[in-house]
Residue frames as qw, qx, qy, qz and C-alpha x, y, z in Angstrom:
[[0.719, -0.475, 0.075, 0.501, -38.54, 167.10, 228.01],
 [0.208, 0.954, -0.146, -0.162, -36.40, 170.06, 227.00],
 [0.869, 0.292, -0.079, 0.393, -33.28, 169.38, 224.94],
 [0.527, -0.638, 0.017, 0.561, -30.06, 170.72, 226.42],
 [0.333, 0.913, -0.146, -0.186, -28.37, 173.57, 224.65],
 [0.805, 0.484, -0.287, 0.188, -25.24, 172.88, 222.66],
 [0.060, 0.678, -0.571, 0.459, -22.85, 174.09, 225.38],
 [0.704, -0.340, 0.483, -0.396, -24.37, 171.67, 227.89],
 [0.963, 0.255, 0.022, -0.080, -24.16, 168.91, 225.30],
 [0.533, 0.647, -0.449, 0.310, -20.49, 169.64, 224.65],
 [0.245, -0.587, 0.606, -0.478, -19.72, 169.61, 228.38],
 [0.877, -0.130, 0.329, -0.325, -21.57, 166.30, 228.83],
 [0.895, 0.411, -0.156, 0.073, -19.67, 164.65, 225.98],
 [0.358, 0.660, -0.513, 0.417, -16.27, 165.92, 227.14],
 [0.525, -0.513, 0.499, -0.462, -17.00, 164.92, 230.75],
 [0.976, 0.021, 0.171, -0.136, -17.55, 161.33, 229.61],
 [0.746, 0.551, -0.280, 0.248, -14.39, 161.31, 227.50],
 [0.017, -0.707, 0.536, -0.461, -12.35, 162.52, 230.48],
 [0.735, -0.364, 0.436, -0.371, -13.56, 159.49, 232.47],
 [0.934, 0.285, -0.208, -0.055, -12.36, 156.84, 230.00],
 [0.700, -0.600, 0.339, 0.186, -9.53, 154.96, 231.73],
 [0.080, 0.674, -0.665, -0.311, -6.08, 154.58, 230.18],
 [0.098, -0.186, 0.962, 0.177, -5.89, 151.57, 227.90],
 [0.308, 0.476, 0.806, -0.171, -9.66, 151.57, 227.31],
 [0.056, -0.026, -0.399, -0.915, -11.94, 153.12, 224.70],
 [0.389, 0.494, 0.661, -0.410, -15.59, 153.84, 224.10],
 [0.329, 0.354, 0.643, 0.594, -17.51, 154.58, 220.93],
 [0.118, -0.102, -0.121, -0.980, -19.18, 157.68, 219.58],
 [0.529, -0.344, -0.581, -0.515, -22.48, 155.80, 219.75],
 [0.574, -0.394, -0.645, 0.315, -22.08, 154.75, 223.39],
 [0.188, -0.156, -0.250, 0.937, -21.36, 158.35, 224.36],
 [0.308, -0.189, -0.339, -0.869, -24.43, 159.52, 222.43],
 [0.598, -0.391, -0.673, -0.190, -26.52, 156.90, 224.23],
 [0.482, -0.324, -0.549, 0.600, -25.18, 157.93, 227.65],
 [0.034, -0.066, -0.064, 0.995, -25.81, 161.62, 227.01],
 [0.257, 0.494, 0.772, -0.306, -29.32, 160.82, 225.82],
 [0.373, 0.813, 0.148, -0.423, -29.54, 163.34, 223.01],
 [0.374, 0.745, -0.435, -0.339, -28.50, 163.49, 219.38],
 [0.991, 0.124, 0.040, -0.002, -26.39, 160.72, 217.86],
 [0.812, -0.237, 0.203, 0.494, -22.85, 159.49, 217.15],
 [0.499, 0.549, 0.211, 0.637, -22.24, 162.02, 214.38],
 [0.189, -0.911, -0.037, -0.366, -22.97, 164.88, 216.76],
 [0.758, -0.594, 0.158, 0.221, -20.54, 163.37, 219.27],
 [0.744, 0.166, 0.251, 0.597, -17.98, 163.29, 216.45],
 [0.188, 0.808, 0.148, 0.538, -18.68, 166.95, 215.74],
 [0.504, -0.856, 0.071, -0.091, -18.11, 167.82, 219.40],
 [0.828, -0.330, 0.236, 0.387, -14.88, 165.86, 219.42],
 [0.622, 0.418, 0.238, 0.618, -13.62, 167.48, 216.22],
 [0.034, 0.838, 0.089, 0.537, -14.35, 170.99, 217.49],
 [0.409, -0.774, 0.244, -0.419, -13.62, 170.71, 221.23],
 [0.973, -0.221, -0.063, -0.004, -11.91, 167.36, 221.86],
 [0.530, 0.633, -0.411, 0.386, -8.28, 168.49, 221.70],
 [0.161, -0.613, 0.557, -0.537, -7.77, 168.85, 225.47],
 [0.811, -0.221, 0.408, -0.357, -9.33, 165.46, 226.34],
 [0.363, -0.296, 0.849, 0.245, -8.05, 161.95, 225.46],
 [0.624, 0.437, -0.115, -0.638, -9.78, 161.96, 222.03],
 [0.356, 0.359, -0.835, -0.220, -7.98, 158.78, 220.91],
 [0.155, 0.030, 0.922, -0.355, -10.07, 156.85, 223.42],
 [0.584, 0.462, 0.357, -0.564, -13.22, 157.51, 221.36],
 [0.139, -0.197, 0.827, 0.508, -13.50, 155.23, 218.34],
 [0.587, 0.073, -0.399, -0.701, -15.99, 154.12, 215.72],
 [0.860, -0.160, 0.230, -0.426, -18.24, 151.14, 216.39],
 [0.942, 0.263, -0.194, 0.074, -15.74, 148.89, 214.55],
 [0.765, -0.497, 0.047, 0.407, -12.82, 150.03, 216.74],
 [0.592, 0.294, 0.200, 0.723, -11.28, 152.30, 214.13],
 [0.119, -0.706, -0.134, 0.685, -10.50, 156.01, 214.07],
 [0.517, 0.846, 0.040, -0.122, -10.64, 158.39, 211.14],
 [0.849, 0.302, -0.033, 0.433, -7.50, 157.92, 209.00],
 [0.193, 0.790, -0.187, 0.552, -6.18, 161.34, 209.96],
 [0.554, -0.706, 0.286, -0.336, -5.95, 160.26, 213.62],
 [0.970, 0.070, -0.232, 0.028, -4.16, 156.96, 213.02],
 [0.631, 0.361, -0.450, 0.519, -0.47, 157.59, 213.71],
 [0.112, -0.488, 0.417, -0.758, -0.92, 159.79, 216.78],
 [0.804, -0.302, 0.082, -0.505, -3.64, 157.57, 218.22],
 [0.921, 0.106, -0.364, 0.090, -1.58, 154.41, 217.63],
 [0.365, 0.405, -0.541, 0.641, 1.27, 155.86, 219.69],
 [0.441, -0.393, 0.335, -0.734, -1.17, 156.65, 222.50],
 [0.933, -0.112, -0.133, -0.315, -2.62, 153.11, 222.33],
 [0.784, 0.225, -0.477, 0.327, 0.82, 151.55, 222.51],
 [0.119, 0.432, -0.486, 0.751, 1.81, 153.83, 225.39],
 [0.566, -0.288, 0.301, -0.712, -1.35, 152.98, 227.33],
 [0.156, -0.113, 0.980, -0.057, -1.39, 149.28, 226.52],
 [0.658, 0.284, 0.153, -0.681, -4.73, 149.44, 224.68],
 [0.624, 0.052, 0.770, 0.121, -5.59, 146.04, 223.15],
 [0.361, 0.569, -0.334, -0.659, -5.24, 146.22, 219.36],
 [0.900, 0.288, 0.321, -0.072, -6.16, 143.87, 216.52],
 [0.659, -0.078, 0.444, 0.602, -3.56, 142.92, 213.89],
 [0.340, 0.721, 0.421, 0.433, -5.26, 145.46, 211.57],
 [0.284, 0.183, -0.192, 0.921, -4.28, 148.24, 214.00],
 [0.427, -0.545, -0.209, -0.691, -7.82, 149.03, 215.10],
 [0.306, -0.365, 0.639, -0.604, -8.78, 148.72, 218.75],
 [0.347, -0.151, -0.923, -0.069, -9.97, 145.31, 219.94],
 [0.433, -0.421, 0.003, -0.797, -13.34, 146.43, 221.32],
 [0.831, -0.298, -0.449, -0.139, -14.05, 143.06, 222.92],
 [0.707, -0.150, -0.409, 0.558, -11.05, 143.66, 225.18],
 [0.320, 0.045, -0.154, 0.934, -10.93, 147.44, 225.46],
 [0.203, -0.603, -0.411, -0.653, -14.48, 148.80, 225.52],
 [0.116, -0.165, -0.592, 0.780, -15.47, 150.96, 228.48],
 [0.112, -0.659, -0.676, -0.310, -19.15, 151.64, 229.06],
 [0.023, 0.364, -0.167, 0.916, -19.90, 155.23, 230.04],
 [0.030, 0.331, 0.755, -0.565, -22.01, 155.85, 233.12],
 [0.038, 0.680, 0.633, 0.367, -25.57, 156.84, 232.35],
 [0.171, -0.161, -0.246, 0.940, -25.66, 160.55, 232.84],
 [0.435, 0.124, -0.036, -0.891, -29.12, 160.96, 231.36],
 [0.146, 0.250, 0.957, 0.020, -32.15, 158.71, 231.42],
 [0.248, -0.268, -0.399, -0.841, -35.22, 159.81, 229.44],
 [0.453, -0.038, 0.498, -0.738, -38.37, 160.24, 231.45],
 [0.246, 0.171, 0.952, 0.064, -40.72, 157.23, 231.17]]
């Protein structure tokens, strides 16, 4: 199977992020799994370079946290959208996780 080029990968990642409903989140790893190529760090790279126009705050680490630099702005978005939060301020994944649709399935 041929790996998609980086532009296709970026479009696939951003397309998933655009689908995350208000008040919900998904993880870098779940997006990587749905896209079917590369891993969570590459999703993070896409988000850092191209994620400005999409709801980037809805993509979190596997523990429900965001990088420290995103905290204040993301927290305002979470409060505005009613995203379930833990007392620590991280997202309560048990309540807020959204599973991306499978947009790629590897050939058997």
